[in-house]
C-alpha positions in Angstrom: 232.1 -32.1 132.0 233.0 -31.3 128.4 233.5 -27.9 126.8 233.8 -27.0 123.2 234.8 -23.8 121.4 232.7 -22.6 118.5 231.8 -19.6 116.4 231.1 -15.8 117.0 227.7 -14.7 118.2 228.1 -11.0 118.1 224.8 -10.9 116.3 223.1 -8.1 114.4 223.6 -4.5 115.7 221.5 -1.4 115.1 223.2 1.9 115.2 221.7 4.8 117.2 219.3 6.9 115.2 221.2 10.1 114.3 220.1 13.5 115.3 218.6 12.5 118.7 221.0 14.0 121.3 220.6 12.7 124.9 219.0 9.5 123.8 222.0 7.3 123.1 225.7 7.5 122.5 226.7 8.2 118.9 228.0 5.1 117.3 226.9 2.8 120.1 226.2 -0.7 118.8 223.0 -2.7 119.3 220.9 0.4 119.8 217.9 2.0 118.3 216.2 5.1 119.6 212.8 5.2 121.3 210.0 5.8 118.8 211.9 4.2 116.0 211.2 0.9 114.4 212.1 -2.1 116.6 215.2 -3.9 115.4 215.2 -7.1 113.4 214.7 -10.0 115.8 216.7 -12.5 113.8 218.8 -14.7 116.1 222.6 -14.5 115.7 224.4 -17.8 114.7 225.9 -19.5 117.7 228.0 -21.7 115.4 229.8 -18.9 113.6 233.6 -18.8 113.8 235.2 -17.7 117.1 232.5 -18.1 119.8 233.0 -20.1 123.0 230.1 -22.3 124.1 230.3 -24.7 127.0 228.6 -28.0 126.5 227.8 -30.0 129.7 224.9 -31.8 131.4 223.0 -30.5 134.5 221.6 -33.3 136.6 218.0 -32.9 137.5 218.9 -32.8 141.2 220.9 -29.6 140.6 217.9 -27.8 139.3 216.3 -25.4 141.8 212.6 -26.4 141.8 211.4 -23.8 144.2 212.4 -20.5 145.9 215.2 -21.0 148.5 212.9 -19.7 151.2 210.8 -22.8 150.8 213.9 -24.8 151.7 214.5 -22.7 154.8 217.2 -20.7 153.1 216.9 -16.9 153.1 217.3 -15.0 149.9 220.8 -13.9 150.7 221.7 -17.3 152.0 222.0 -19.0 148.6 225.5 -20.2 147.7 228.0 -17.9 146.0 230.8 -19.2 143.8 233.5 -16.5 143.5 235.9 -16.8 140.5 239.0 -14.6 140.4 240.8 -15.5 137.2 241.5 -19.3 137.6 240.9 -19.3 141.4 237.5 -20.2 142.9 236.1 -20.0 146.4 232.8 -20.9 148.0 230.6 -18.6 150.1 227.1 -17.5 150.9 225.6 -14.6 149.1 225.5 -12.5 152.3 229.3 -12.6 152.2 229.3 -10.4 149.1 230.4 -7.2 150.9 233.6 -8.9 152.0 234.4 -9.8 148.3 234.2 -6.2 147.2 236.2 -3.1 148.0 235.3 0.5 148.9 234.9 2.5 145.7 233.4 -0.4 143.8 230.1 0.1 142.0 227.2 -2.4 141.7 224.8 -1.7 138.8 221.4 -3.4 139.2 218.3 -3.8 137.0 215.3 -2.1 138.5 212.8 -3.8 136.1 209.9 -5.4 138.0 208.4 -8.7 136.9 205.0 -9.0 135.4 202.6 -11.9 135.9 203.1 -12.5 132.2 201.5 -15.9 131.6 197.8 -16.3 130.8 196.5 -19.9 130.8 193.7 -21.3 128.7 192.5 -24.9 128.8 195.2 -26.3 126.5 197.4 -23.3 125.7 199.2 -20.6 127.6 200.1 -17.2 126.3 203.3 -15.6 127.5 203.4 -11.9 127.1 206.9 -10.9 126.3 207.6 -7.4 125.0 205.5 -4.2 124.6 205.8 -2.4 121.3 205.4 1.3 120.7 202.2 0.8 118.6 200.4 -1.0 121.4 201.0 -4.5 120.2 203.0 -7.1 122.1 205.3 -9.9 121.3 203.8 -13.1 122.7 204.7 -16.8 122.8 202.1 -19.5 122.5 202.8 -22.5 124.6 201.1 -25.9 124.8 200.2 -26.7 128.4 201.6 -30.0 129.8 201.4 -31.8 133.1 204.5 -30.2 134.4 204.3 -26.8 132.8 204.3 -25.9 129.1 206.1 -26.7 125.8 206.5 -24.8 122.5 203.3 -24.6 120.3 203.8 -24.3 116.6 200.2 -23.5 115.8 198.5 -20.2 115.2 197.8 -18.2 112.0 197.9 -14.5 111.1 194.6 -12.9 111.8 193.5 -15.6 114.2 191.6 -14.5 117.3 192.2 -16.2 120.7 189.5 -15.8 123.4 191.3 -15.3 126.8 189.9 -15.5 130.3 188.1 -12.4 131.6 186.3 -11.5 128.3 189.5 -10.6 126.5 190.5 -11.3 123.0 194.0 -11.6 121.5 194.6 -11.2 117.8 197.6 -12.7 116.2 199.0 -10.3 113.6 202.2 -11.9 112.2 205.2 -13.9 113.3 208.2 -11.9 114.4 210.5 -15.0 115.0 209.9 -18.7 114.8 208.6 -18.6 118.4 207.1 -15.1 118.8 204.0 -13.5 117.4 203.2 -9.8 117.2 199.7 -9.6 118.7 197.1 -7.1 120.0 195.0 -7.5 123.1 191.6 -5.7 123.1 192.4 -4.1 126.5 195.3 -2.6 128.5 197.8 -5.5 128.8 199.4 -4.7 132.1 196.1 -4.1 133.8 194.8 -7.3 132.3 197.8 -9.3 133.5 197.4 -7.9 137.0 193.9 -9.5 137.0 194.4 -12.7 135.0 198.1 -13.4 134.7 200.5 -15.5 136.7 204.3 -15.6 136.7 205.9 -17.5 133.9 207.3 -20.8 135.0 208.9 -23.7 133.3 208.8 -27.4 133.9 211.7 -27.5 136.4 209.7 -25.4 138.8 207.2 -27.8 140.2 204.3 -25.5 141.1 203.1 -21.9 141.0 204.6 -19.4 143.4 203.3 -15.9 144.2 204.5 -13.0 142.1 206.4 -11.7 145.1 208.8 -14.6 144.8 209.7 -13.4 141.3 210.5 -9.8 142.3 213.8 -8.4 143.3 214.4 -5.8 146.0 215.3 -3.4 143.1 212.2 -4.0 140.9 210.4 -0.7 140.9 209.7 -0.3 137.2 207.3 -3.1 136.0 208.0 -4.5 132.6 209.9 -7.8 132.6 208.3 -11.0 131.3 210.7 -12.9 133.5 212.6 -12.0 136.7 216.0 -10.4 136.3 217.1 -13.2 138.6 220.7 -12.3 139.3 219.2 -9.6 141.6 217.0 -11.9 143.6 219.5 -12.8 146.4 219.9 -9.1 147.4 218.0 -7.9 150.5 217.6 -4.4 151.9 219.9 -5.4 154.8 222.6 -6.6 152.3 222.4 -3.4 150.3 222.8 -1.5 153.5 225.9 -3.5 154.3 227.3 -2.9 150.9 226.8 0.9 151.2 228.3 0.9 154.7 231.4 -0.7 153.2 231.7 2.1 150.6 230.2 0.2 147.7 227.9 2.3 145.6 224.7 1.0 143.9 223.2 2.4 140.7 220.3 1.3 138.5 219.6 0.7 134.9 216.3 -0.6 133.4 216.1 -3.5 130.9 212.8 -5.2 130.5 213.5 -8.9 129.8 211.5 -10.9 127.3 210.6 -14.5 127.5 213.4 -17.0 127.6 213.9 -19.9 125.2 214.7 -22.9 127.4 214.1 -25.4 124.6 215.9 -23.7 121.8 219.0 -22.0 123.4 218.4 -18.9 121.4 220.3 -15.7 121.9 218.3 -12.8 123.5 216.4 -10.7 121.0 215.8 -7.0 121.0 214.8 -5.6 124.5 214.0 -2.2 125.8 216.5 -0.5 128.1 217.4 2.8 129.8 220.7 3.9 131.3 220.2 7.1 133.2 222.7 9.9 133.3 223.5 9.4 137.0 224.4 5.8 136.4 226.5 6.5 133.4 228.5 9.1 135.3 229.1 6.7 138.2 230.3 4.0 135.9 232.8 6.4 134.3 234.0 7.8 137.6 234.4 4.3 139.1 236.5 3.1 136.2 238.6 6.3 136.2 239.4 5.7 139.9 240.3 2.1 139.6 237.1 0.6 141.1 235.2 -2.4 139.9 232.0 -2.0 137.9 229.9 -5.1 139.0 227.0 -5.8 136.7 224.2 -7.7 138.5 223.0 -9.9 135.7 223.5 -10.3 131.9 220.7 -7.7 131.4 222.8 -5.0 133.1 225.8 -5.9 130.9 223.7 -5.6 127.8 222.3 -2.2 128.8 225.7 -0.8 129.8 227.5 -2.0 126.7 224.7 -0.6 124.5 225.4 2.8 126.1 229.2 2.8 125.5 230.3 5.4 122.9 233.3 5.2 120.6 235.6 6.7 123.2 234.8 4.0 125.7 232.7 6.2 128.0 229.2 5.3 129.1 226.5 7.8 128.2 222.9 8.2 129.1 221.0 6.0 126.6 217.6 4.5 126.0 215.8 2.5 123.4 216.1 -1.1 122.0 219.2 -3.2 122.2 220.3 -6.3 120.3 223.9 -6.1 121.6 225.6 -9.3 122.6 228.8 -9.5 124.6 231.0 -12.3 123.3 234.8 -13.1 123.3 234.9 -11.2 120.0 232.9 -8.3 121.4 234.1 -8.1 125.1 232.7 -5.8 127.8 233.9 -2.3 127.9 231.9 -0.9 130.8 231.4 -3.7 133.3 234.5 -5.3 134.9 232.8 -8.0 137.0 229.6 -9.9 136.8 227.1 -11.4 139.3 225.0 -14.0 137.5 223.2 -17.4 138.0 224.3 -20.7 136.4 223.3 -21.0 132.8 222.1 -23.8 130.6 224.5 -25.7 128.4 225.2 -24.0 125.1 223.3 -20.9 126.2 224.3 -17.7 124.5 224.8 -16.2 128.0 227.8 -18.5 128.4 229.4 -16.5 125.5 229.1 -13.4 127.7 230.6 -15.2 130.7 233.5 -16.4 128.6 234.2 -12.8 127.7 234.5 -11.9 131.4 236.3 -15.0 132.7 238.1 -16.6 129.7 237.2 -20.0 128.3 239.5 -22.1 130.5 238.6 -20.3 133.8 234.9 -20.6 133.0 235.1 -24.2 132.1 236.9 -24.8 135.5 234.3 -22.8 137.4 231.4 -24.8 135.9 233.2 -28.0 136.7 233.5 -26.7 140.3 229.8 -25.8 140.4 228.8 -29.3 139.3 231.2 -31.0 141.6 230.1 -28.9 144.6 226.4 -29.3 143.7 225.5 -25.7 143.1 221.8 -25.1 142.0 220.8 -23.9 138.6 217.9 -21.6 137.4 216.2 -18.5 138.8 215.8 -19.9 142.3 219.3 -21.3 142.4 222.8 -20.2 143.4 225.0 -17.4 142.1 228.3 -16.9 140.5 230.6 -13.8 140.9 233.1 -13.4 138.1 236.0 -11.0 138.7 239.0 -10.5 136.5 
């Protein structure tokens, strides 16, 4: 395994719209208020000075090709790598309560997964992100024998006939990958009838939408599953609460990933409620850990931090990226999956673990044959 240290990917930030109390913390970075224009979706530069990106290879046999249940492993039976500074230990996910202490707080993403892929004969449309004006960001994909690949075609004003007598109009490109488009009917109702969960070539066949939902997913809106929450079960949550670990939600609706291009995440809609903000601040005041379940939770919490370091209730669009140059201020620990080489998410992990410790952790994961992707194993990083 090789690791290299490059650039800063703090990326573009949008300040909270002034004069809207109760919406977002004044001065919070990466934030724009609901009803305002969606932020610029331009991707930050991963090669700018000061970032930390791990470069390594994941063997195909370490890609999780199916849900663990299909392999006879329960959701909370996937493997758990625990990193405490430079020390690493190996567990199953149902051992999580023993790794935490009474008074710790787990923050989860309650966004539910949409069946966001619609397939045509030769193309697939991945519905990513709803806009306030009724349009959606979509990605056009070319269908292949194993899944789909990027499709560079399309033109502004083009109409695409979709299954079920629906029509999608391409309006303009928002990024090199994503189009702003309008469907001639309600998108979520249409997806419920004609959509399937998004999958990529490493997943060998379709699986039911239930396999792409987390136990916390009560607010539909994510194009892809907030997968760090997948190993939790109702029984495990009960065990955590019985140990004195509290659980609180945020909402961040994930857009489509970029498996071929390693792009940083673009603007996504989030909501940090007052109750969660208060619990985060109380937990930190009392010396407990704030454990973010997934990079989405980190983005939401960090977007809600005000100049004084406290988390406030906030909602809107965030472009905030956590990197070694812009470290986390709210979350003190992270539960996450194993990420692709040179992924922008590895910048966030480096901010939590440090470059040397994260390099060693990923070397351990490869050596011990942990599984990658949304149906794979899990990593708990604690300082």
